[in-house]
C-alpha positions, 0 to 999 in steps of 0.5 A: 500500500505504501507504493500506491500511496506515494504514487497517488500523492504525486498524481494529485500534486501533478493535477493541482499543479497544472499550469506549471511545468510538470517537471518543476512540480515533480521536482518539488514533489520529491521534497515538500508536501502538496500544501507547500507545493501550492504555496510555492507555486503561488510564489513563483507563478508569473503574473503581470503585476509587480515590479520588473525586478520581481519578475526577473527574480522569479524567472531566475529562480525558475531557470536555476531549478530547471538547470539543477534538474538538467544537471542531475539528468546529465550526471545520471547519464554519465554514471550509467555510461561509466557503469556500462563501460566498467561492466564491459571491462569485466566481461573483456577480462573474462573473455566474454567478448560478445557481452563486452561488445554489447556493454560497450555499445550501451555505453556509446549509446549514452556518449558517442564521443567516448573514445575509450569505449570505442577502443575497448570495443575494438579490442573485443572485436579483435579477440573475436577475430573480427579485424574489420569491425575492430578497425572501424572502432579504432578509427573512431577512437582516433578521430575523437582523440588523435593524441592517444597512441594506444589507439594507433597501436591497437589499430596497427595490430588490427591492420595486421589482422586484416592483412593490410601490411603497409598500414600496419607498419605505418601505425607501429612505426608512428608508435615506435618513434614516440616510444623508442625505449619501449620493449613492448612496442618492438615486440608488437613490431616483431609480431607484425613482421613475422605475420607477413613472413619478413623474418629478418625484420622480425628477428631484429625487432625481437632483438631490440625488444630483448635489449630493453627487457631481457626478462621477457620469455615470450620475446625469446620464444618468438625470436627462436621461432623466427630463427628456426625459419631463418635456419639459424638452428643453434641460436633458435634452440638457445632462444627457445630453451631460454623462453621455456624457463619462464613459460614451460606451459607454452606449447608453441615453444615445445613445438618449434623446439621439436622442429629444430631437433628434427631439422638437426636430424635428431627425430627421436628427441623431436618426437619427445618434444612434440609430445610435450606440446601435444600434452599441453594442447591435445587438439592443436592442429599444428602440433598434430601435423608436426608430429606427423612430420616427425613420424615421416622422418622416422618412417612410421608412415601409418602413425604419420598419416593418422596425425596428418589426417587429424590435423586436416580435420581440425584445420583444412586450410593448413598448407603444411599438412598438405605438404606432409601428406604429399610426402607420405604418399611419396614415401608410400610410392603413390607419386601421382597423389603426392604430386597433386598434394604437393602442388596444392601445398605450394600454391597455398604457401610458396615459401614453405620449407622443403615444399620445392624439394619434395615437389621436384622429387615427385616430378622426377618420380613421374618422369617430368625432368623439365618441371622437376628442374624448374621447381628444384631451382627454387628449393634453395641451398639444401644439399639434397636439392643441389645433388638432384639438380646436378644429377638430373638437370 
């Protein structure tokens, strides 16, 4: 009954207050009785009697009251905006990125000039793999506050995610010039270069990062991975082992270390190392594919194809898995199928390690020396490729 009583009281006040602004009457109704409202209505009600100064005073009182009410509304709107923003941050920290996007959108509905909300919503989009939507948000944040370089930094990573290399490099260069002593900026630059297979530039960036912070295990792991691709196997192994001292649960480090061991000819050790990676992430397609490759080196063909097929089931766009399955068919004596799969792998990633070597061997196996010599010439300085060229071309 109490709620009904209050509501009825307010309805009567509004009724008796007709002729005065309902908003103003509501304001008074929160603090004073109906009788007092009527009394004060008579005080501030405009008439054509009285002096000019009386009218001016009454008008000033009215404006002050309206301004107070308006400011209360603005403050409430700001509080609601901040509440949605903070809830969005909590969702983002908890990796509930869809909910974070919804909450940041609520905040932006209350304040469309809230640069931090655009920025954080962009981060949530990035975590969902939506680089295009992230770019829209980062661009808007930068339009609102161009001096906040954290927005530019985030946009660089979004450009990289959208495969827009030039813009990604331009943005990260702007940030690096502003923060030349930041290890984190060089780390991000290394990641961008690595994504676009600029391995020498990536190695240089990770080295600069480590010169500024030599305690970052992730930087050692990333530089070790880059050095593996550059065929700097000893320094790659050293970096990876250093990184694993502080990041022993990083499956990617064990995976790359296994590939280093295999490249050095120690496939038994490689198998032990790749199994550590798979123990950490049993369903990771890349790890399964790489164990399949190690099994190929050990001539355990059935175990190899089982892992490779499991990898392709999880990621049918993995060019390295098609290369490995092509190697499997070559070793199994099915050269036509090997040629088909190796050709597919090379078309997906022409810079892939060993793909030209095995493709050349497959062409030789089917009697096409001209094509074999053509692709073997792209195999680099691998001793086996050079010998095949000498013997057949």
